[in-house]
C-alpha positions as CSV (number, residue, x, y, z in Angstrom):
1,X,-22.5,37.5,50.6
2,X,-22.7,33.7,49.8
3,X,-21.2,32.7,46.6
4,X,-23.3,29.7,46.1
5,X,-26.5,32.1,45.7
6,X,-24.6,33.6,42.9
7,X,-24.5,31.8,39.7
8,X,-22.3,33.7,37.4
9,X,-19.7,33.2,40.0
10,X,-19.6,29.8,40.7
11,X,-16.5,27.9,39.5
12,X,-18.7,25.0,37.6
13,X,-20.7,27.4,35.7
14,X,-17.7,29.5,34.5
15,X,-15.9,26.3,33.1
16,X,-19.3,24.9,31.8
17,X,-19.5,27.1,28.2
18,X,-15.6,26.8,27.6
19,X,-16.5,23.0,27.6
20,X,-19.5,23.3,25.5
21,X,-17.3,25.8,22.7
22,X,-14.8,23.0,22.6
23,X,-17.5,20.2,22.0
24,X,-18.7,22.4,19.3
25,X,-15.1,22.7,17.7
26,X,-14.2,19.0,18.1
27,X,-17.5,18.6,16.4
28,X,-17.0,20.9,13.5
29,X,-13.4,19.4,13.2
30,X,-14.6,15.3,12.7
31,X,-17.5,16.9,9.9
32,X,-14.8,18.9,8.4
33,X,-12.1,15.8,8.1
34,X,-15.2,13.3,7.1
35,X,-16.0,16.1,4.0
36,X,-12.5,16.0,3.1
37,X,-12.3,12.0,3.1
38,X,-15.4,12.0,0.7
39,X,-14.1,14.2,-1.7
40,X,-10.7,12.8,-1.9
41,X,-12.6,9.3,-2.5
42,X,-14.7,10.5,-5.1
43,X,-12.0,12.8,-7.1
44,X,-9.4,10.2,-6.5
45,X,-9.8,6.9,-4.9
46,X,-13.3,5.8,-7.0
47,X,-11.6,6.6,-9.9
48,X,-8.4,5.0,-9.5
49,X,-10.2,1.6,-8.1
50,X,-12.3,2.1,-11.5
51,X,-9.0,2.3,-13.7
52,X,-7.7,-1.1,-12.0
53,X,-11.3,-3.1,-12.1
54,X,-11.0,-2.2,-15.9
55,X,-7.4,-3.3,-16.4
56,X,-8.0,-6.3,-15.0
57,X,-11.3,-7.3,-16.2
58,X,-10.4,-10.2,-18.4
59,X,-7.7,-11.1,-15.7
60,X,-4.2,-11.2,-15.7
61,X,-4.0,-12.8,-19.2
62,X,-5.9,-9.2,-20.8
63,X,-3.3,-7.0,-19.0
64,X,-0.6,-8.9,-20.1
65,X,-1.8,-8.4,-23.6
66,X,-1.8,-5.0,-23.1
67,X,1.1,-4.3,-21.8
68,X,3.5,-6.2,-24.1
69,X,1.5,-5.1,-27.3
70,X,4.2,-3.3,-29.6
71,X,2.3,-0.1,-29.5
72,X,2.4,0.0,-25.6
73,X,5.8,-0.9,-25.7
74,X,7.1,1.6,-28.1
75,X,5.3,4.4,-26.2
76,X,6.4,3.1,-22.8
77,X,9.7,3.2,-24.6
78,X,9.6,6.7,-26.0
79,X,8.9,8.2,-23.1
80,X,11.5,6.4,-21.4
81,X,13.8,8.2,-24.2
82,X,12.1,11.4,-23.4
83,X,12.8,11.3,-19.9
84,X,16.5,10.1,-20.1
85,X,17.4,13.4,-21.9
86,X,14.6,15.9,-20.2
87,X,15.8,14.9,-16.6
88,X,20.0,15.7,-17.0
89,X,19.4,19.1,-19.5
90,X,16.8,19.9,-16.4
91,X,19.4,18.8,-14.0
92,X,22.0,20.9,-15.2
93,X,20.1,24.1,-16.0
94,X,18.7,24.3,-13.1
95,X,21.8,24.0,-10.6
96,X,23.5,26.5,-13.1
97,X,20.5,28.7,-12.9
98,X,20.2,28.6,-8.9
99,X,23.8,28.9,-8.3
100,X,23.5,32.0,-10.6
101,X,20.5,33.5,-9.0
102,X,21.6,32.9,-5.4
103,X,25.6,33.6,-5.6
104,X,25.7,37.0,-8.0
105,X,23.6,39.9,-8.2
106,X,23.1,41.2,-11.2
107,X,20.0,42.7,-13.8
108,X,17.7,41.1,-14.8
109,X,18.1,38.8,-11.8
110,X,14.0,39.1,-11.2
111,X,13.3,38.6,-14.6
112,X,15.1,35.2,-15.0
113,X,13.2,34.4,-11.7
114,X,9.9,34.9,-13.5
115,X,11.1,33.0,-16.3
116,X,11.8,30.1,-14.5
117,X,8.3,30.4,-13.2
118,X,6.4,30.8,-16.5
119,X,5.8,27.0,-16.9
120,X,3.7,27.5,-14.4
121,X,1.6,30.0,-15.4
122,X,1.1,28.7,-19.1
123,X,-0.9,26.3,-20.4
124,X,0.4,23.0,-21.4
125,X,-1.1,23.5,-24.8
126,X,-0.1,27.1,-25.0
127,X,3.7,26.0,-24.8
128,X,2.9,23.3,-27.9
129,X,1.4,26.3,-29.8
130,X,4.5,28.7,-29.0
131,X,6.6,25.7,-30.6
132,X,4.5,25.5,-33.8
133,X,4.7,28.8,-34.3
134,X,8.6,28.7,-34.1
135,X,9.5,25.4,-36.1
136,X,6.4,25.0,-38.1
137,X,6.4,25.2,-41.8
138,X,5.2,28.8,-41.7
139,X,6.6,29.3,-38.5
140,X,9.8,31.9,-37.7
141,X,12.6,28.9,-38.5
142,X,10.5,26.6,-39.9
143,X,12.1,27.7,-43.6
144,X,15.6,27.4,-42.5
145,X,14.9,24.2,-40.7
146,X,13.2,22.5,-43.8
147,X,16.0,23.9,-46.5
148,X,18.3,21.9,-44.0
149,X,16.1,19.1,-43.8
150,X,15.8,19.1,-40.0
151,X,12.3,18.3,-38.8
152,X,11.3,19.6,-34.9
153,X,7.9,19.4,-35.3
154,X,5.6,16.1,-35.6
155,X,9.0,14.1,-34.5
156,X,11.4,13.7,-31.2
157,X,13.2,16.8,-31.3
158,X,9.5,18.8,-31.2
159,X,8.6,15.9,-28.2
160,X,11.9,16.7,-26.5
161,X,11.5,20.3,-26.6
162,X,7.8,20.6,-25.1
163,X,8.8,18.0,-22.3
164,X,12.3,20.0,-21.4
165,X,10.0,23.4,-21.3
166,X,7.1,22.4,-18.9
167,X,9.9,20.5,-16.7
168,X,12.1,23.6,-16.5
169,X,11.4,24.8,-13.2
170,X,11.7,21.6,-10.7
171,X,14.9,22.0,-10.3
172,X,15.6,25.3,-10.0
173,X,13.3,26.1,-7.8
174,X,14.0,23.2,-5.3
175,X,17.8,23.8,-5.4
176,X,17.7,27.9,-4.7
177,X,16.1,27.8,-1.5
178,X,18.7,25.4,-0.4
179,X,21.4,27.6,-1.8
180,X,20.3,30.6,0.1
181,X,20.1,28.8,3.2
182,X,23.5,27.2,3.6
183,X,25.0,30.5,2.3
184,X,28.2,31.1,1.3
185,X,30.7,30.5,4.5
186,X,31.5,26.7,4.0
187,X,32.2,27.6,0.0
188,X,34.8,30.8,1.1
189,X,36.5,28.5,3.8
190,X,37.2,25.9,1.1
191,X,38.8,28.6,-1.7
192,X,40.6,29.6,1.7
193,X,42.5,26.3,1.8
194,X,43.5,26.2,-1.8
195,X,40.2,24.5,-3.4
196,X,39.2,25.8,-7.0
197,X,35.5,26.2,-8.2
198,X,35.0,22.8,-9.4
199,X,36.2,21.2,-6.1
200,X,34.2,23.7,-3.9
201,X,31.1,22.4,-5.7
202,X,31.8,18.9,-5.9
203,X,32.8,18.7,-2.3
204,X,31.1,21.4,-0.4
205,X,27.9,23.1,-2.5
206,X,26.8,19.5,-3.7
207,X,26.8,17.4,-0.7
208,X,24.8,20.5,0.7
209,X,21.5,20.7,-1.8
210,X,22.0,16.9,-2.1
211,X,18.3,16.2,-0.8
212,X,16.9,19.3,-2.9
213,X,18.4,18.2,-5.8
214,X,17.0,14.7,-5.7
215,X,13.5,16.0,-4.9
216,X,13.5,18.6,-8.2
217,X,14.6,15.4,-9.9
218,X,11.8,13.2,-8.7
219,X,9.5,15.9,-10.1
220,X,10.9,16.5,-13.0
221,X,10.9,12.5,-13.8
222,X,7.3,12.6,-12.9
223,X,6.1,15.6,-15.3
224,X,8.1,14.4,-18.1
225,X,6.8,11.0,-17.9
226,X,3.3,12.3,-17.4
227,X,2.9,15.6,-19.8
228,X,0.4,15.4,-22.2
229,X,-1.0,18.8,-23.6
230,X,2.0,20.1,-24.9
231,X,3.5,17.0,-26.4
232,X,-0.3,16.3,-27.7
233,X,0.5,19.7,-29.8
234,X,3.9,18.9,-31.3
235,X,4.1,15.0,-31.8
236,X,0.7,14.4,-34.0
237,X,0.0,11.2,-31.8
238,X,1.3,9.1,-34.6
239,X,0.7,5.4,-33.2
240,X,4.2,3.7,-33.1
241,X,6.0,6.8,-34.0
242,X,5.5,10.0,-32.0
243,X,3.0,8.4,-29.3
244,X,4.1,8.9,-25.4
245,X,2.2,6.4,-22.6
246,X,0.1,9.7,-21.6
247,X,-1.1,10.0,-25.4
248,X,-1.3,6.1,-25.8
249,X,-3.9,5.8,-22.7
250,X,-6.1,8.8,-24.5
251,X,-5.9,7.0,-27.9
252,X,-6.8,3.8,-26.7
253,X,-10.4,5.4,-24.7
254,X,-10.9,7.2,-27.6
255,X,-10.8,4.0,-29.8
256,X,-12.9,1.9,-27.1
257,X,-9.9,-0.3,-26.1
258,X,-10.6,0.3,-22.6
259,X,-8.3,-2.5,-21.4
260,X,-5.7,-1.4,-23.0
261,X,-6.0,2.5,-22.3
262,X,-7.2,1.5,-18.7
263,X,-3.7,-1.2,-18.1
264,X,-1.6,2.0,-19.7
265,X,-3.1,3.5,-16.9
266,X,-2.1,1.2,-14.0
267,X,1.2,1.3,-15.5
268,X,1.6,5.5,-15.2
269,X,-0.5,5.1,-11.8
270,X,1.9,3.1,-10.3
271,X,4.7,5.1,-11.7
272,X,3.0,8.0,-10.1
273,X,2.6,5.8,-6.6
274,X,6.4,5.1,-6.6
275,X,7.0,9.2,-6.8
276,X,4.6,9.2,-4.0
277,X,6.5,7.4,-1.2
278,X,10.1,8.9,-3.0
279,X,8.8,12.2,-2.3
280,X,7.8,11.2,1.4
281,X,11.2,10.2,2.2
282,X,13.3,12.9,-0.1
283,X,10.9,15.1,2.0
284,X,11.7,13.8,5.7
285,X,15.0,13.7,4.2
286,X,14.9,17.4,3.8
287,X,13.5,18.4,7.2
288,X,16.2,16.9,9.1
């Protein structure tokens, strides 16, 4: 029997369907990439470009006036003050919690993990409402705080509490896998050589988790600077008193002061871009 007369045994005819299937897959992948680019462009790049155009609609002078106004400067200062408190508190809480979970077995360990993840599953507005129910005039601690002349809500302490709660998981969730990965061998070796717990932490544990810790700090800082919902509920959004940068953007937009609103949004967007760059650098460090 001559193989040339049998089409299904011919090598070229056997290879041809595979080439067609590969061509079809490639076309599908190209179409998928194009669809993703279009979607990202519509929901991210086009709005971002619109914000930049609105911020510089009146030229550099209009942008400069917006970002040097007393209202903007106070909002930026207040955001930085909150961030300066929230980030160290989150770092201490995250490291201690991660060490407790990674290095010890105790009753309630699973519950503690669930509590850490709570801010991921609760709306920030609900977080603000919980603080109102706790520290408001009719709340659980409200009468006692009022009698002691201590003000939590619609003041700086309430804004710090709201921001600290929503930022709680980031450091712990980044440091915990790193601690589980490095294990306890190096720490035990350091202790056998005479190092105490504090020396072991500074010279062995901390260098091993430094990139994960920095990554968690970066995420905490970004969330603290950009938090809106919880802070809006507990602050009262008083211009020049309890207004952070995200609240300033919303307030200026409501008052049709678009240049001021877009200019503040450009500042926050620039901070987000810097955060993204550092995030990629730290991710590269973590994978090494």
